[in-house]
N, C-alpha and C positions, 0 to 999 in steps of 0.2 A: 627834469626832462632826461630819458634816457637815450645814452647817445650810442653808437655801433663803432667802435674803434677799431683800427687796422693796425697792427706796429708789425714792423721790420726788427727781428732779432738775430745777433749773433750772440754764437756760445763755442765754449771750448766742451766738446764733450765728453774728454778721456774721463771727467768723473761722475758721469751720469751713466743711468741703465736706460740711455734712449731719452725719446722724446716723449712719448705719450704716458701718461699717469700710470702708477702699477704701486699697489699694496705692499707696504713695507719696504719699497724701492725709492732710493731718489732720480729722481726724472727731473727732464728739465720743466716739461709743463707742470707738474705739480710741484715742482720749488717755485717756479713763476706765478704761479695762481696763489701759493700763498703769502707772497711777496704783494702781490697786486690788491688781493682781498684785506690784508692789511694796511695798506697806502689808501683802499677808498670804503675803509669801514663798509662794504657789504661784499658778500660772497663772489667770485669773479672766476667764469669758466672760460678757457681759452678753446678756441677752434683752429687747430694747427692744420698749415698745408701737407705739410711732411711727415709722417713719421719714422724719423729716422732714428737709427739702429743705436746700442748704447757705442760709444768711442768714437761714433759721426759728428764731423762739427759742421756747426754753420756760418755762414757770412752773410745770408740773408734769408733766413725762414721768414715767414709770413704766418700772423696768429689775429685772428679776433676776435672780441667781446661785444656785449651790449652791457649797460650798467649808466645809472644816473650818478655821474662823476660830477664835482661841483668844478675841478681846477680845467681850464685850458687842456683841448685835449695836445695840442705843438708843446708843453711845458709837463707832457708826460714821461718822456726819456728822462730828463734831467731828473726829477723828483724821485724816478723808480729806479735811476742808477746808481743817486746817491745813497738810497736803502739799501741795494744790492750790496753796494762796497760796504755801507757799515756793518751787514753783516758777516764779512770777513773779518779776518786775526789781523790783528797790526797795521799802523797808521797809513801804512802805504801801498795795502793790499787793493789789489783788481777784483774785482768779481768775474766767476768764469761765464756770465751771462751779461748780455747789455743791449738795450732798446735804441736801435738805430734811429729810428723815428717812428712817429705816429701820426696818423690823419684820420679824420671822421669820414665816413663811407656813408652811405645809404641805408636805412632800416631793411632792405631785403638782402644787403650784400652778405657773403660768406667766405672768408678765406680761402676755405677747402673746394667747394664745390665751384667758386666762380675762377677757381685759376685755371688758364689756359695752358699752362706749359709748366717745366723746373728747365735748371740747369745746373750740373754738378761737376766739380772739378777733383779729382783725385790726384795727389801727388805722390811721387816716387824719389826717392833719393838713390839714383843711382850712379855711387862712391865707393871704392874699396875699402874706405873703413867706415864704420858704425860713428853715428853722431849720438850720441847718450843723450843730450837733453833736445832730441827733435823725436823721438822713440815713439811718442802717443801721438805724432802729426803728420808722420810720412811712412809711407812700406819702403824698406830699405831694400834694396836688388841690388847682391854686392858681383853682379857679373856686368859686363857690357852688354847692352840692349842696343838693338840694332833699328832707331828710331823711323828709320825709310819703310822698313818692313811693316812696323807696325802704322805709318802713316798710311800703306799701302792697304792694308785689312781696315783701317778704322773707314774707310771713305765704300765699305760695303754694307755699312748699317745705316746709312742716311739714306732716309725714304719710309715709306709705309712698309711694316715686315711682321711678319708672326715672329715675336722673341720667345718663343716657350723655351729655346735652348738654352735660355739664359735666365731662368726663375729658377728661384731654389724652393723646394718643399717647405711646406709650414708658413708661408705666406697667405694672406687673406683672397678667398678663391674669386676670382675673374670671370665675368661674363667673358673675357675674349683676351687672347695674350697678343694680338694685335696693337701695335703702336708707331706711332712716326716719329723719327729720328730728325731736329730739324739741322742739327750740327754734332759731327766728331771730329776732333782735330787732337793730337798730338803733338806738342811743344816741348823742347828740351834747350838746354843752355849750358853750354861748358862753363865751369867754376875754378877757382883754385881749390885742392883738395882744404875741405875742412870749410869751406867759408861757407855759412848759414844760404839758405835759399827761401829765406819766410815769406818774401813777397809774391804775387803774383808773376810767371815768366811773362816775358815779353819779347825774348828772341826765340827766335825759329830755327835750329840747325838741323841740316841735313846728316843721316849717315848715324854711328853709334859712337861709344867709347874711346877713347884715344887708345895710345897703347901700353900708359902707366894705368888703364883698367877703370876708369870713372869719367862719365860725361855731367857730371853735375845734377842738377834737377830734371826730373820729366813729369810734365802734368799731363792729362788728359781731360781735354773739357767735352762733355756731350751736354746737349739739350731735347729737349722732346714733348711732346703732348702728355706724354705718362712714362711710368715705370713700374716694372713688376717687381717681385719679391727678391731683394739682393740683385737684380738688372744691372746696376753700374760696375757693380764688385766682381760680377763673373766678366762681362765686358773686359772690365780692367786685368783680371788674370788672365783670360784670353788674349789679351793684347801682349802682355808679359810674356808669357808662353813661346808668341812668335816672334817678339825680340828677341828672346834668348834660343831662337832656334828649334824648339819643341815641334812647333805648329809653323807650315807655310805661309805666308797672306792670302795666298790665294784659299786657304781651307775657311775662311771666313763665310765663303758663300755657302760653303757645303754644311756648315753649321747652323745657321739659318736657316736652311731648306730641312733639315731632316729634323726639327724640330726636338732634339733630344739634350737632355743637360748633359748626359755622359761625352756629348761630343766637343761641348766646351771645354774651355781652360780651368785653373784652379778658380776658386771665389777669393779673390782679395781680402786682406785685412779690413776692418772697417774704420784703423784711424789715419789713413789716406784718404778719406774721403771729404767731401764740404759740399752742403747746401747751399750752392752760390748766388742763386738769385731765382724769385718765382714771377712767371708773366699773368698778366690779366689783361692781356691785349693779344690776339693772334698774332703768331708768330711766322715767317717766311719760309716755306717748306723746302 
C-alpha cells in the first residue's frame, strides 16, 4: 500500500549545487532521490519545501514522497542514514546529508504546498581573525558590527510589507512580492578570539565588538510565511551594511517603502545561510 512520507532533512550544502535536481549537477534532491530509490527498489521523487541555493545549508528541510514501501516509516532515518554513510569513503566518514526523522502523512499532504512558513538562520563570524575551517559555514566580517543598530533595523521588517527591494532578479516570477515576517532577531555572543561558535547562539548582547576588534558570532534569525529569491541574503547584507555604519538603522523603513533593489544592501554569500525550520501550523504574526 502506498504511503505518503514526510521527512525532516539536514545537510551540509557546501558540496552541492543547491537542493533542486539539475542535469549534470550534484544536488541534494538528486543525490537523495538516488539513495532512496535504491533503498526502496522503486523510483522516488521528492517534493521539497525550499529550493535552497548552492552552498546553503539546512537544519530542518522538509520533503515528502509517495511510494509503496515495506519498512516501517519510523525506521527510514536509520536505514537511509546507514546507506548514506556507506557511500562515503573511510570507515569514520559522515555523510553530508542526514534524515532527522520521518512520519506518515495523509494522502493529500504535500510538503511544499501545505507549508505555512519557514525560519532561516544566517551566521556571521565577526572576528579579526579568519577561521579557515569555518569558511563554508559562516560569513566572515572582520570589522566590528554595531549589533544595536542591526537590532533596531530588523524591527522594521516585522509584519506584512512589500519586500520587492529584497528580491534578486532571476528567480521564479511571483504574483506578489508582499510577505509577512513573523519575527526578525539579531543575536550576538562574545567569545575568546579563535573559539568556534558552531552551535546556535543563545546569549544576546547589546552593542558592538570590543576594542580588540571582535565580538564572536552574530546570528540573524528570521521567520515568515514565505521568502522571495535571495530575500534573506539581501536582508542580511543590508543589516551588515547598517552594522558597519554604511547605512543608518532608520534607512530600513525607506528601503522597504521604495520597492527598489538598488536601495538595499549587498547580497550576503550563501554559505552562512541555514534553513532552520518549516512550519505546518499558522504562526503568530
